[in-house]
N, C-alpha and C positions, 0 to 999 in steps of 0.2 A: 501563401504560395505553397503548393503541394509538391514535394520532391518525390519522384519515382525513378529509380535507377535500376538498371538490369544489365547483367553481364553473363554472356552465354558462350559455351565452347561445344562445338559438334565435330566428330571425327571418327576414326576407327581404322580398322584393316579388313581383310576378306572374311575374317571369322569373328571379329570383335567390333561392335558399334556402341558409341556412347553419346550422351548428350547431357551437359551439365549447365545449370542456370542458377545465379545468385541474384537476389533482389533486395532492394532497401526502399522503404517508403517512409516519409515523414510528412505527416498531415497536421497543420497547426489547428485545424477546426474553424467553423464559422464563428462559433461562441467562445468566449474566453474559457480556459481550462478544459477544453475537449480535444487536446491534442493527443496524438499517439504515433508510435514508431513500430515499424515491423521489419524483421530480418527474415528472408525467405530463401529456401533451398528447393531445387528440383533436380533430380538426376535420374537418367535411364541408362541402363547397361544391358546389353544383349550379346551373348557369347554362342557360337556354333561349336559345341563340343565335339560333334561328329556331324557329318552331312546330313544325318537323320535325327540329331538331337540338338535342341536349341533351349538354352536356360538364361534367365536374366533376373534383374531386380530393379524396381523402380522405387525411388524414395521422394516423398513430398514432405515438407515440414516448414514451420515458421515459429518465431517467438514475437509476441507482441507486448508492448509497454504502453498502458493507458494511464491518463491522469486520473487520480482517484476522485477528483471532482467532477468528472465528466457526466456521470449519472445525475448528480445534482444539478448540472447546469443545463440538462437537456430534457429530463423526463417530467411527468406530471406530479401531483402531490404539492408539498410545500416547498417547491423550488422555483426556478426562474420563469419557466414557461408554463407552469401549472398555476396553482392559487397564487404564487409568488407575484410575478410581474402584472398578472391580471387583476389581482386584488390589491395592489399597492395603491396608497392614496396618491392622487396626481401631484401634489405638492411636495414630494419627498427629493431631496438631493441624495443621490445614490452614493456618489463617491467623489472626493476632492482630490485630484491629482497632485496638487501643489503640497498638500499636508499628508497624503496617503492615508487619509481617515475616511471612514464609512459614515454616511449620513443617515438620519432619522427624519421624522416629521418636521418640517420647518415652521409650521403654523401652530402655535401653542394650543389653538382651540381644537385641533385634530388629534392631540396626543392620546385621547381616550379611545380613539378609533383603532389606530394600528401603527406600530413601529416596525413593521415587517419590511426588511430591505431585501429583495432577491438578490441584488448584485453581491452582497457579502456572503450569501449562501454558496456562491460559486468557489469561494476559497475557504470552505468549511473543513476540509480535510488536508492534513499535511501531505505536501507533495513529495516528501521523501520516501513514500511507500506507494509506488505506482502498482496498478493492477497488472500482473503478469500472466500471459496466456501462452501456453506452449502445445503444439500439435505436431505429431510425427506420424506418417503413414507409409511404411514400407510394404511393398509387395513383391512376393516371389513367385515366379512362374516358369514352366517348362513346357515344351512341345516335343512329341516324339512322332516319327513317321516311319515305323518299322517296315511296312509294305506299301506298295503303291496304292494311293486312294485312301489310306487309313491314317488319321491324325489323332493322337492322344494328348490331351492338354490338362494341365492342373495348375492351380494358382491358390495362394494364401495371402491374405491382406489383414494387417493389424493397424487398426486406426486408434490412436491413443491421443486424447484432448485433456488438458489439465489447466485450471485456473486458480491463482491465488490472489485473493483480495484482502487488504488490510486498511481499515479506516481508523484513523486517530482523529477524533473530533476535537476541534479547537473552536473559539468564537472571537468575535470582533466587537469592540465598543461602537456605539453608534453616538453621532454628534449633530448639533445644530450649529450651522455656520452663520455667525453674525460679524458685524463690522468690528467688534472688540475681539474676535477670534472664536475658536470652536468652543462649544459648551456641551459637556457630557450629558447625553439624555439617557443612556442605558449602557450599563456594563455588560460585557459579554459573560453572561453566567449560565450559559447551556451547560448541562451536566456532561463532563468529559468522559470519553471511553475509548477502548480499543475494541474494534470489531473485526473477526478474522472468518473468512470463508475459504474453505477448500473444496473445489469442485473438480470431479473427474469423470470422464466418459471413456468407456473402452468398447470398441466394436471390432469383432473378428468375423471374417467371412472366408470360406474356402469353397473350391468347386473342383470337380473332375469330369471331364466330358470325352467322349469318343465319337469321331466324326468319319463316316465312309463315303466316298464319292465313286461313282462309276457311270459309264457311258454304254449304251446299247442302241446301235443305229442312231436314230434321231433323239433318242431319250438321253437327258442329262439328269441325274439323279443324285441325291445325298440324303444321308440319314444320320441323326445325331441323338445320342442319350447322355444323360448326366445326372449328377447329384450335387447339391450345394447346401451349405449350412451357414446360418448367421447366428451371432451371440452378441447381446448389447447389455452393458451394466452402466448405470449412472449413479454416482455416489456424491452427496452433499453434506458438509459439516460446517457448523457455525459455533464460534466461541466468542464470548463477550465479557469484559470486565470493565467496571464504572470507576469514577473518581480517581483520576491520575493524580498521584502525589505531587509530580512535577511534570510540566510539559516536556522536559528534556528526556524523560524516561520513555522509551520505545519499546520495552519488552511488554508482553501481556501482563506479566506479573507486576508491573508498574501500577496496574489499577488495584485499589484497595477493597473493592466490593465486587463480589462474584455476580455475574449476569447470566444469561441464558446460554444453555449448551443444547445444541440440536444436531440431528444427523438422521440421514435415511438413505436408502439406496432402492433402485428398481432395476429388474432384469428381465430379459425375454429372449426366447430363441426361437428359431424356425428352421425346418429341414424340408427340402424340396427335392422331388425326382421329376425328371422332365424328358421329353422326347420330342423330335421334330423330324419330318419327312418333306423333302422339297423334289418336285418333278417338273421338268420342262421339256415339252415335245417340240422340236424344231424351232425353239426360241419364240414360238407363238402361243402355246398353251401352258399356262403356269398354274401349280397347285402347290399349297403349303399346309400341312396338317400339324398341329401342335396339341400336346397333351401334357399337363402339369399336375402334380399332386403336391399341395403344400400342408405341412403340419405345424402349427403355431401354439406356443405356450400360452398365448392370451386367451385360449378358449379351455373350457373343462376337458378332462381327459377324453371323454367320450364324444366330444365335439371339435376336435383339433384338426381332423384332416378334412380337406376339401379337394374337390376334383375340378380342373378348370381347362376345358378344351377350347380350341379355335381352329377355324379353317379359312383360308383366303384363296382366292383364285384370280387369275389374270388372263386377258386375251389381247395379244398384239394384233389388232385388226389390221393395222398398215402392212403386216407381213403376208396377208392373204392375197392370193393371184388376182382376185377381182379388184384389188385396188393398185395394181402395178401402174396402171395408167396415171394414176395421180401421184406418182413418185416425183414429179417435177415440182409439185408445191406442197405435197403432203410428207413430212419427214417422220412423224410418229403418231399413231392413234392406238390408245390402249384403254381397255375397259377393266376395272378392278371391282372386287367384291370381297367382303370378309364378315365373319360372324364368329363370336367368341364370348367367353366369360373370363375377364381379368382377374376377379376377385379383389378383396380389399380387407386389410387388417390394420389400417392405420389409425389406432385408437389406443386408450390406456392399456398398459401391461397387465393390469390386475382387474380388468373389466368383468371378469367372470367370477371373481373371488370376492367374499365379503371380508373387509379389512376393518380391523379395530385399532384404536390408538389409546395410549394411556391418558386418563383425565387427571392432568396435574393442577387444574384450576379449583376442583372441589374435592376435598378430601373427606374421608369417613373413618369411623373407628376401626374398620376391618382392613384398612390399607388402601393401596392405590386401585382405583377401578378403571375399567376400559369402557370406551363408548364406540359406536359404530362410525367409522370414517367414510366407507364406501360400501354401498349396497351392491354386491356382485349378482350376476345372474348366470348360473351355471348352465342354463338352457339356450344361451346365446349360440347363434350359428353365423358361418361366413356369410357376408353379403352375397347375394347371387345377382350379377349383373350381366345382362346380355346386350353386348355391343354389336351393332350392324352397321356396316358402311358399303356404299357403292360409289365408285369414282370413275372419272374420266380424264385422261391425259391426252392433250393435243399439242403437237408441235408442227408449224407450217411456215412456208416462205423461207425456205433455207434457214431454219432455226431462228427466225426473227421474232416469231410470235409463239409464246408458250402459254397454254391455259390448263389449270388444273381445278377440277370440280369435284367436290365430295358432298354427299348427302349421308347424314349419320342419324341413327336412332339408338338411344341407350335406355334400357329399362333395368331398374334395380328393384329387386323384390326378394327378401324383405329389406327395409331400411333399417339402421340402428339408430335409435334415437333415446333420449332419456324422458322418461315418463314421471309425472309427479306421484308422491305418496303422502299420505297424512303425516303431519309433524309428529305425531304421537309414536310413530315407529323409530324416531330418533334420526331420521334422515329427510331429505327433500325429494330425491329422485332415484330411480333405478333404471338401468339400461335395459332396452328390450328390442326385439325384432318386430317392427310394426309397419304395416302398409308397404307401399311402393312409390317410386318416382320414375316418370318417363320424360326423357329430354330428347328433342328433335331439332334438327337444324341443318344448314349447310354453309360450306365454305367455298370461296372462288379465289384463286391466285392467278393474276395475270402478269406477263412480262413481255415488253415489246422494244426491239431494237430499232430506234429511229434512224441511227446512222451505224453502219457496220462495215468497217474497212480494215486493211492490214494493222494499222497502228491507231485506229480511232474506233471507239464504241461509246455510243450514247443510248441509254436504255431508260425506260419508264416502266414502273411497276405499280400494282395495286393489289390489295387483299380485301375481302369482303367476308363478314360472317353474320349469320342470323341463327338465333336458336330460341326455342320456347320449352318450358318445363311445367309439369304438373304433377300433383300427388294423386295416387290411385289407392283405393281400399284402406284409407287411413282409419284406424280404430278409434273408438270413442273413448279410449283411455287417454288420448291427447286433448280432451275437452278440458281437463284441468289446467293443462299449459296454456290453452286459448284463453280461458276465463281469467287466469292470473296475470296474463300479459296485456289485457285490453287497456290498461292504463300506463303501461311500461314501455312498450314498443310496438312495431307494426308487423310483426312476424306471426302468422297464423298457420295451423295444419288443418285444411279442410280438403275433402275429395274434390278434385277438379281445380283446386287452387294452385297457384305457382309459388314456389319457394321465394321468388322475388317480388310477389305481390306486396303492396303497401296498404295495410288496413287501418282506416280511421273513419271517423264522424266527418261527414261533409260540412263544410263551412259556407255561409253566404257573405262573409266578411264582417267588418265592424260597424255596428250601428252608429250613424252620424249623430244621433241625438243623445245617446247614452255612453258611447265608448265601450259597450259590452259586444261580445261575439255572438253572432246569429248562427244557430246550428240548424241543419236540415235533417228532419226524420225520414226514415225510409219511404214514406208515402209522399214526400215532397213538401210537407208543411214546415213552417219555420218556428223556432223557439229559442229563447235565451237559456233553456235548461239542456245541459249536456247529458246524454244518455248513451252508455257504451253499447247498448243493444242497437243502436242506429249505425254502427260502423259497417262500412262496405269497402270494396276494393277502390282506392282513390289514385292508384298508380302502379307501375312496375318498374323496378330498378334496372332491369335489363333493357339495353337499347334494342331498337328494331333492326338497325344495321351498325356495324362497326368495322374498322380496319385501318389500313396504312396505305398511303400513296407516297410515291417518292421518284426519285430518278438518280442515276449514276453516270458519270462521264469519265472517260479515259483517253488520254492522247499522249503518246510517247513519254511515259512515265509519270505524267501529271494525272491526278484523279481527284473527283469531287463527287459528294453525294449529299442528298437532303431527303428527309422523311418527315412525312406530316400524318398525324393521327386524326381520325374523325370518329364521331359517335352521333348518330342520328335516332332520336326517339327515346323513349324511357323517361322516367322521372326520378327525383332525388328528395329525400327528406332534408330540409335545411336546418341541421342541428345547432348552428351558431345562432340563427334568429330564435330558435326555440329556447335555448338556454342562456343567451347573453342580451337579448333585446327584451324578451319576456322571461317569465318565471325567475324575476330578481326578488328575493325576499326582502323584508324590511330591514334585516341586519345587513345585507349586502349592498343597499344603495350608496353606502359611504365609500365604496370601492371602485376601482376602475370597472367600467362597463363599455359595452359598445355604444358608440356615439348616437346610433339610431334609437337607443333606449330614450334619449332625451329629445331628439329632434323629430322622430317619425311617429311617435305614439300619440294616441287621442288626447287632447287637452281641454276642449271646450266644445259645447253643441255646435254642429255644422261642420266640424272637422271631417274631412274626407281621409281617414288614416288607415294604414294597413295593419296597426297594432293596437292592442287594447289600451284603456286609459292608463296613463302614467301613474295615477294614484292607486292602481290595482296591484296589490303584492300577493294575491292568492295565486295558487298554482294554475297554470295554463294547461288544459288537457290537449293531447295531439289531435289535430283535425287536418283536414285537406288545406287549410290556409298555409301550412308549412311545407307543402309538396308542390314542386315546380317542375316543368319539363326541362330535361337536361341534354341539350344539344351542344356539342363540343368540336372545334377544330383547332388543333394545336400543332406548332412547329416542334416536332420531337427531338430531332438532331440534324446537325450539318457538319460536314467534315471535308478537308481538303488536304491533299498530300502530294508528295513528290518522291519518286524512287529512281535512282541513277546507278548504272553499272558502268560509267564512263572509264575510259582508260586513265584518266587524271587520278583516280583512286589508288592506283596501283603504286603511286609515289609515296603514299603513306602506308602502303601494305594492306589496303582495304579492298574488298570485292564489290560491296554495294553500300549505298547511303540511302536512308529512308527518313523523310521529314513528314510529319503529320500534325494536323490541328483539328480539335473537336469541340463542338459545343452542343449542350443539350438544353431543352426546355426554352426554346427561343422566344416563343410567344404563346398566348392562349386566348382563343375567342370562344365565349360560351354564353348561353341564355341565363346561366346562373353563375355570379360571382364565385370564384373559387375560393373556398374557405380551407386553409392549409392546416387548420388545427393549432394546438397548443404545444406540440412537441418540438423536436429539433427544427429550426427554421429552414424554410425553402431556400435552395441554392440554385442559382443559374451559373454553372461552371464552365469554364474554358480550359481545355487540356491541350498541351503541346508535347510531342515525343521527338526524339532524335535517335535514330538507329544506325549503327555503323557495324557491318559484317567484315571480319578479317579472314 
């Protein structure tokens, strides 16, 4: 059961307003040893120093305490949901609650296979040293209105995040449980160590703006200019010592052998100048013009600045005289359009710089050497993206039906991609501005009130989205990437191709006589031989249509809502079938595998099977056999609640009471069985809350 408690206080005077909230969360986790606690604070204070001066401060912060075994209990690798549980021999007793002992392989014939017990790995670290995370985000702000229509604003935010991790490794003995009692199979002999991580991230942002508003006849106008600045620094340190003299020693000096010492930091900064003008004539014709100049440290000095303009306009057609006769049923009709370049710098802080690292693995007589860690490109430029949108808003029948329609087109040129370089250069890839991408689509939002009365409202809603994307003018320098990935994944860069296209060789299925896969050449002929040059587009991971349908109901304090998500069209690569039913090597057949690897693979001539012969341990190439249509309809969420402001609450000094229950992932209907992966297990949660306001 998850505990979530909140206590809030809201109040103030004519010149002082405050809001204070304290929170506590305790979550035991779905898996053993994934529990955590959180203490949270949120505070807002605003003071009118003078009628024309307002200042304030907002503070948000929390302290987390996580079980140090949580990562071992949830992530991939040699842990419970990675190679651990999936590769454990089926005949293993994991844990005996009566003796408190951990089990190994119970069948002596399997001892040479594996004694890996994933359950034991969940208690690998001493729980006396939880992972501590602290975050504090104070914000100072002020607003001045020295003359009518003019507002000057300034703010400064400091976001500090810090995490301290300490892992003290211990181990457990493994036993075979017999009628005569437990028998020791393996002593806990993992090499002990103390491992400490110190991680810090500091983000500072500040801005100053001036806004002026004025009215002339039917014209309402405003203008804004401003400057902002951001700075971010991330630091990571790691210290390790091995071979603890005694498990009781908890200091890092308790280790007798020095281990790795590592540390690094990254930082970036950006400064922006911006301006905006808004014009509205008679509340019918709307115009907004924006211009922003951004300078980012991520680019070389002569490439740091980019200019990003945008323009949007609106026309309230329903306010025109020729539609006054429709006022009885037409509440609002508005046409919108916009065009602009938003810019993008969401990539590595040192992408334009060549970075070296010390080579500590291979020494030479002349001292420590350095090798290239990152090929920078000083010629990189800001991505130029042209966003265009046209939309229509319609409200009719006394606000009962609302329709919003948007058509959008997004053209990015150039893209920023990593292109391959020869291994003799010391690296594998270099960032470059290459080609472009065009994305087009539309969205529709519908909302209709089935019943609408004074204390009753029953609404249904639906959303719909469709989009397509394709590459334009992709350079031949990406041909190396395409060639190297023809046996690794389904992503390709080709002119006219989509980023969501799935590329593979077509398959005609499994030959019933031999259990071998039949491949199709581009000319339609069949062969047992797989040739990467025969690959074509066998699907697209984007749906044709996707969205949400739902309903909401309210009656005299009682409320309920339900939302369902749908996806129509598009395909999916079935990774679990590819990796856990086929592609099982000879050394892996001893471990846990998907049961379909035994029951659904070809065994003898005449079998009409979906998968290759069970005797085949050679790698299975990617083909259309592992691509399927992906249509989904799922129950996303449902909630019920009740809110009361009854007089009876005054007897306990309260003003309102709120009770609410919520459930997510109620059901899922799909043409493809949902493979939820091997990470933290899927949870269908039910949440309940009780709120009392005094």
